[in-house]
C-alpha positions in Angstrom: 100.6 174.6 166.8 103.6 176.2 168.6 104.7 174.7 171.8 104.6 176.6 175.2 108.4 176.9 175.1 108.3 178.6 171.7 109.7 175.8 169.7 108.0 174.6 166.6 107.4 171.1 167.8 105.1 170.5 170.8 106.9 169.0 173.7 106.0 165.4 174.8 104.0 164.8 177.9 103.6 161.4 179.5 99.9 160.9 180.5 99.6 158.2 183.2 96.0 158.7 184.3 92.6 158.6 182.6 91.1 161.9 181.6 87.8 163.0 180.1 87.5 164.1 176.5 87.8 167.8 177.1 90.9 167.3 179.3 92.4 165.1 176.6 91.7 167.7 173.9 93.2 170.5 176.0 96.4 168.5 176.5 96.7 167.5 172.8 96.2 171.1 171.7 99.5 172.0 173.3 101.5 168.9 173.7 102.5 165.6 172.1 100.6 163.4 174.5 101.9 159.9 175.1 98.8 158.3 176.7 99.2 155.0 178.5 95.6 154.0 178.4 95.1 154.6 174.7 98.4 152.9 173.8 97.0 149.5 174.9 100.5 148.5 176.1 101.6 147.2 179.4 103.2 149.9 181.5 106.9 148.7 181.1 106.6 148.5 177.3 104.9 151.9 177.1 107.5 153.5 179.2 110.3 151.9 177.2 108.9 153.2 174.0 108.5 156.7 175.4 112.1 156.7 176.6 113.3 155.6 173.2 111.6 158.3 171.3 113.8 160.9 169.5 112.2 163.6 171.7 111.4 161.8 175.0 109.0 163.3 177.5 110.3 165.7 180.1 107.0 165.9 182.0 104.4 163.4 183.3 100.8 163.8 184.5 99.9 161.4 187.3 97.0 160.8 189.6 96.7 160.4 193.3 95.5 157.1 194.7 96.4 155.2 191.6 98.6 152.2 191.1 101.4 154.1 189.3 103.9 155.8 191.5 106.3 158.6 190.6 109.4 157.0 192.0 112.8 155.5 191.1 111.2 152.8 189.0 109.4 155.4 186.8 112.5 157.7 186.6 114.8 154.8 185.7 112.4 153.8 183.0 112.1 157.3 181.6 115.3 159.2 182.6 114.3 162.3 180.6 111.5 163.2 183.1 112.1 166.5 184.9 108.6 167.4 186.0 105.7 165.6 187.6 102.3 167.2 187.7 99.8 165.5 189.9 96.1 166.0 189.6 95.7 165.4 193.3 96.5 167.6 196.3 98.1 164.8 198.2 101.5 163.5 197.2 101.7 160.1 198.9 102.1 158.6 195.4 105.2 160.6 194.6 108.7 159.9 196.1 109.6 163.5 196.9 113.1 162.5 198.1 113.8 160.7 194.8 112.5 163.7 192.9 114.8 166.0 194.8 117.8 163.7 194.2 117.1 163.6 190.4 116.2 167.3 190.0 112.5 166.6 189.2 110.1 169.4 190.1 106.6 168.5 191.3 103.3 170.4 191.1 100.0 169.3 192.6 96.4 170.4 192.3 96.7 173.1 194.9 93.4 174.4 196.1 91.4 173.4 193.0 89.4 170.8 194.9 89.4 172.3 198.4 85.9 173.8 198.5 84.3 170.8 196.9 85.9 168.4 199.3 84.9 170.6 202.3 81.3 170.7 201.0 81.3 166.9 200.6 82.7 166.4 204.1 80.0 168.6 205.7 77.4 166.8 203.6 78.6 163.5 205.0 78.5 164.8 208.6 74.9 165.8 208.1 74.0 162.6 206.3 75.4 160.3 208.9 74.1 162.2 211.9 70.6 162.9 210.5 70.5 159.5 208.8 69.5 161.0 205.5 70.6 158.2 203.2 69.3 155.5 205.5 66.0 157.3 205.9 65.8 157.7 202.1 66.3 153.9 201.7 63.6 153.3 204.3 61.1 155.3 202.3 62.1 153.7 199.0 61.6 150.2 200.5 58.1 151.0 201.4 58.8 150.6 205.1 57.3 153.9 206.3 53.6 152.9 206.2 54.5 149.4 207.6 56.9 150.2 210.4 56.1 153.8 211.1 58.4 156.7 211.8 62.1 156.3 211.2 64.4 156.3 214.3 65.7 159.6 215.3 69.0 161.0 214.2 71.2 163.4 216.0 71.4 167.2 215.5 74.5 168.7 213.9 74.3 172.2 215.3 76.4 172.7 218.4 78.4 169.5 218.1 82.1 169.3 218.9 84.0 168.6 215.7 87.6 167.5 215.7 89.4 167.9 212.4 92.6 165.9 211.7 94.6 168.0 209.2 93.8 171.8 209.2 95.2 172.6 205.8 93.3 174.2 202.9 90.5 171.6 203.1 90.4 171.2 206.8 90.2 175.0 207.3 87.2 175.2 204.9 85.5 172.4 206.7 85.9 174.2 209.9 84.6 177.4 208.5 81.5 175.7 207.1 80.7 173.9 210.4 81.2 177.0 212.4 78.0 178.3 210.6 76.2 175.4 212.3 77.4 176.6 215.7 79.9 173.7 216.0 82.8 173.9 218.3 86.0 173.2 216.3 89.2 171.6 217.5 92.0 170.2 215.4 95.2 168.2 215.2 97.9 169.2 212.7 101.6 169.2 212.3 101.8 172.5 214.1 99.4 174.8 215.8 97.7 177.4 213.6 98.3 180.5 215.7 96.1 182.7 213.5 93.0 180.5 214.0 90.7 180.5 217.1 90.3 176.7 217.3 91.7 174.5 220.1 94.8 172.6 219.1 95.5 169.0 220.2 98.9 167.5 219.7 97.5 164.1 220.5 94.8 162.6 218.2 93.3 160.5 221.0 92.8 163.6 223.2 91.2 165.3 220.2 88.8 162.3 219.7 87.9 162.2 223.4 86.8 165.9 223.2 84.8 165.4 219.9 81.4 164.2 218.8 82.6 164.1 215.2 86.0 163.3 213.9 86.8 164.5 210.3 89.9 163.2 208.6 91.3 165.6 206.0 95.0 165.1 206.4 97.6 163.9 203.8 98.8 160.3 203.9 102.4 159.7 205.0 104.2 157.5 207.4 103.0 159.5 210.4 99.3 159.7 209.4 98.8 156.1 208.2 96.2 154.6 210.5 96.2 157.8 212.5 92.6 156.8 213.3 92.9 153.3 214.9 91.3 151.4 217.6 92.4 153.6 220.5 91.3 156.8 218.8 87.9 155.2 218.0 87.5 154.2 221.6 88.3 157.7 222.7 85.7 159.1 220.3 83.1 156.8 222.0 79.8 155.2 221.3 78.1 158.5 220.3 80.9 159.5 217.9 81.0 159.7 214.2 84.0 159.5 211.8 84.1 161.1 208.4 87.1 160.5 206.1 87.8 162.6 203.0 91.6 162.3 203.2 93.1 158.9 202.1 91.7 155.5 202.9 94.8 154.4 204.8 94.4 157.4 207.2 91.9 155.1 209.0 92.5 151.6 210.1 89.6 150.1 208.2 89.5 146.8 210.1 89.5 148.6 213.4 86.7 150.9 212.1 84.6 147.9 211.1 85.0 146.3 214.5 84.1 149.6 216.3 81.0 150.0 214.2 79.9 146.4 214.5 80.4 146.4 218.3 78.6 149.8 218.7 81.7 151.5 220.0 81.0 154.4 217.7 77.7 155.6 216.2 78.5 155.9 212.5 80.9 156.8 209.7 81.0 158.6 206.4 83.7 157.4 204.0 84.7 158.7 200.6 88.0 156.9 200.6 89.0 153.3 201.4 92.1 151.3 202.0 91.5 148.9 199.2 89.5 151.0 196.8 87.6 150.5 194.6 87.0 147.4 196.7 85.0 148.1 199.8 84.4 145.9 202.8 81.1 143.9 202.5 80.5 144.7 206.2 80.7 148.5 205.6 78.3 148.1 202.6 75.7 146.4 204.8 75.8 148.9 207.7 72.8 151.3 207.8 74.8 153.8 209.9 77.6 154.2 207.3 77.5 156.5 204.3 79.7 155.5 201.4 80.7 157.4 198.3 83.2 156.3 195.6 86.1 158.8 196.1 84.1 161.6 194.5 84.5 164.4 197.1 86.9 166.2 194.7 84.7 165.9 191.7 82.2 168.5 190.5 81.7 169.8 187.0 83.4 173.0 188.0 86.4 171.3 189.7 87.0 169.0 186.7 87.1 172.0 184.4 89.3 174.0 186.9 91.7 171.0 187.2 92.1 170.8 183.4 93.1 174.4 183.2 95.3 174.2 186.3 97.2 171.2 185.0 97.8 172.8 181.6 99.0 176.0 183.3 101.5 174.1 185.4 102.8 172.2 182.3 103.0 175.5 180.4 105.0 177.1 183.2 107.4 174.2 183.3 108.1 174.1 179.5 108.4 177.9 179.5 110.9 177.9 182.3 108.6 179.8 184.6 107.8 179.0 188.2 105.1 176.3 188.7 101.7 177.5 189.8 101.5 175.1 192.7 105.0 173.7 193.4 105.4 171.0 196.0 108.3 171.6 198.4 110.9 168.9 198.1 113.0 167.6 201.1 
């Protein structure tokens, strides 16, 4: 099959993340895929073999939140790389400054996941506040006829919701919660003048004026542990935290203490600092809803991501602009 660039031989692509069979087929139909997982090799040996190939890869597909970073170590190992396509929206796993220095272009998933993550975040807000999962366990354990009605939850409608990170995902969360009559406030790098929500430059002030704090920001040096002990104290004993950003946006140890001591009311977490390992204390708390980093995943988003990734790779190899380029410093 002809390559996207028009040459007879398909270009090589470094695949550094697991993909499902349809994704793998879509890539192999257009590229010569060098797949780390199927190679069975340790990463250094795999990269050395890829770099030594007669036609070494110029593009790599990477995942967010994984152990493999797109940084100087990777680029030193495979100097031919000139494009990194991430299957995540966040780019905390990519050294953008190093990419700029070496002339490596970067693309991310854009808005492929945005609606799905927003849906999941709203579902977690409802679940934590109305105690849906906890009440379901109560029924399954046969406790209803023994202990009577389940303790009351809290209504969602009309609550004050503070959103940390009002980008694509945060804006969609706000729009969905507006339909519940919630009052939206937010913290972001800069005020969004076109939106009617109240802006807080200080996250503690945002938390103090919120019943629910939703974390949907990117992870960087400024947002690591942006929700810590002081912010949780400002949120208060009736407050709820929902995190669909990155695990390290929240100081997990501080969160566990606040929950254990009753300084906040509950939490919904799709991401964790040490995932896939999750604190035993969090797993045992009835007022905490846990999901395994699946906010991005639906059957539709998985299919869309496959098409989006292939389209970004096609654009790179054809010399066209990337669909969702990441700005480099």
